[in-house]
N, C-alpha and C positions, 0 to 999 in steps of 0.2 A: 572523873574527868578522864583519867587514863583509860578506863574501861571503855568509854565513849569513842576514844581515838582509835582503840584496838578494833572495836566493832566497825567504824567507819573504814579503817585500813583493810579489814577483812572483806568487807563489802565491795570496795574498790577492786581488791585482788580478784574476787570471784567474778565481777563483771568483766575485768580485762581478760580473764582466762577463757571466759564464754566467748569472747569475741575472737579468740585464736582458732576456733573449730573451722575446718575446712569444709566449705559448702559442698553437699553432694551435686554430682552432675545431673542436670536436668534429663530426665527420661525422654528420649527420642520417639516421636509417634512412628507407627509402623507405615512403611512406604507401599502403598498399593496403587494399582491402576484400575481397579474394578469399576470405578465410576466412569470410565471412558467406554465407548462403544468397542465391540469386538471386532476383529479383523478376521475375516472368513477367507480362507485360503484353499483352492481345490487341489489339495494333497490328500494322500492316504494317511500320512503320519506326519507328526512335527516332532523333531528331536532337538533339543537344546544341549549344545555342545560347547564347553568352556575349554578354549585353547589358548588362553592367556597366560603369560609367564608372571607368577606371583613373586614379587620382589619387595624388600624394604630398603633397597639400595638406591641412591640418588641416580637417575632423575625421577624415580617411580613414588608417587604419593598416594596412591590407592588406599593404601593401610591406614592413612590419617583421616579418611572419610568416615562419618557416622555409620553411613550405609555404603560399603565398597561398590564402585561402579559395577562389578561382575555380578554381585547379588541384585542390584537394582534392575540390571538388563535382564536377568534371569526371571524375576518377579514381573518385568514388563511383559516377557514373552508368555509367561504361564497366565496372567491374566487377560491378555488381550488376544493372543493368536488361538484360532479354532480350525481344525481340519474339517473340511466340507466332503472329504472322499474324493477320489480320482486316481489318476494314473501318475 
């Protein structure tokens, strides 16, 4: 009978410890804009320039996003903007 109680106690402890595992963060899908139509510009070259100030101090919150806004905007420009030549 004592053996049964010990076995039951060990089983309860194992189940309780298994519930303590921290769940893994779900993987975020990759953000793309390839499904949208291209935007053709009559320019010879398209340059993407990041002139934003990267900061983790308040009131800035961009570092908390799964995909920072700078990366999303860069991806948008790369996926959608096309140069068609011109001056």
